[in-house]
N, C-alpha and C positions, 0 to 999 in steps of 0.2 A: 757200367757203371763206375766214373771215378772216384779212386778215393782222396781224400784231403791229404795235407803235408808233404813233403818230400821222400823220396824213396829212403833215405837217411832214417827219417822217423818212421815209417811204418813198418821197415825191417827191425825194428828194435834197438838202434843203435844209440838214439836220442838221449839226453838225460837233464836234468834239474842242475847240471854242475854251475852254473853261475850265478845261483840263488835268484835268478830275474831279472838279472843286469844282463841289457843287451852284449855288452863287453867282455863280461865273463862268459856268456855263452857260446861266443865267438870262440875265445880260449881255449874253454871247454871240449866243443865241439873239436877243434883243429888237435887236440890231445888226442881225442876218442879215434879220428880218423887216422892220424898216426899209427895209435895201438893196434888198429884194426888192420892196418896195410903192414904192420911187424908181424902179427899173427899170420897171417895170410900166407904167409912164405911155408908156414908148416901143414898147408891146407894139401891136398890134392890139386894136380897140376890146372885142371878144368876150373875148380872153385877159386882156386888161388887168381886164376887169370879174371875169371868173373868179378870177383871182389876188387881187383885192381879197375878193372874197366870202370866199375860204378863209383870207386871211391878216391881213385886218383885221377883217371881222366873224365871223371865227371859223367860219363855217358849213362843216358837214360835204360830203363829194363827195355821197353819197348824198341829203342833201337838197336840194342844188342841182339835181340829177339828176331829183329827185322833182318840182321845183318847174318845171323846163325840159320833162319831160315824155320824156325821154328815159332811156337806160341809164348806170348810174353807169360803166362801163367806159370809154362815150364822154367820159365828163366827164372822168374820171381823166385819160385818155391825152391830151387835149385839154390839160388841167393840168399833166403831167409834159413835154409836148411846149414849152409854154409855158416853163416853169422852166429846160428843157435848152438852148434857145434864150438864155435869160437868162444863163445861165452859160458861155456859147460866149467863148470870148477874141475874136472876131471881133466880137459883140454888143459887146462892153465899148469894143471900139476905134472901132467905128461912132459909139456913141452920144458919147464921150468926145472922137473927133475929127472928128467929121461937119461942124464949122464950116469944117475944111481942103477939103473935097470942093467941087467946081463944083455949082452945083445940080441937074444930070440925074445925076450920082454919088450926091450925097447922097439924091436921092428914091429911087433906084434903091437904095441901100443899107438906107433905111427901110423899102420894100415887102418886100424879099427877105431881109434880116438879121434885121431887127428884129421884121416884123410876120410873116414865114413865109410869104410867097406865093411860087409858083414863079416862076422866072423868066417862064415864058408868060406868066402873069398879070400880072406887073408890066410886060412887055413892052405888054399890050393897054390895062392901066391909063393908062401915061403915053403911050400912041399912040407907043412907039417900036418899033423893029424886036427880034426877040430877040437876033442878033447884038449891037446896041447896048446891049443889058443885059448881057450876058454881058461883054462889053469894060468895062462899069462894075464889074462883080465883079472882075475880074480885075484892075481899078485900084484897087480897095479891100484885095484879096487882098495886091498887090504892096508897098502903101504901109504894112499892118499885117505884112509880111513871113510869112503863113501859108503 
């Protein structure tokens, strides 16, 4: 069954920024796309590539799935997950205030909050204990007050 609306709306990026006026909505949507593409640089390589394919190149999820040789549901879920992560307040905080963190906390925040890796994967990638990764995330959440 096909869903109504564009991929843009289905993945949760559309808004009512224009107050119902068509010209204002286009301008609001353009700003949203620019912001999404800007934030995509903080995602992992695969997620960033997918977001750019959809929002910069205008490819449809079905076409991307066909080229990748996998199901469209898998691609769609990966796109939704990346966009959900980008909309999270903790993501915005980690991107905006990342310079305030120590190098180890910054790396953990990039891996877990921005790239969406699990704590266990981040621990393995940084050669640190799972406990240390959890402490880093507690530090970020305490600074952000989430």
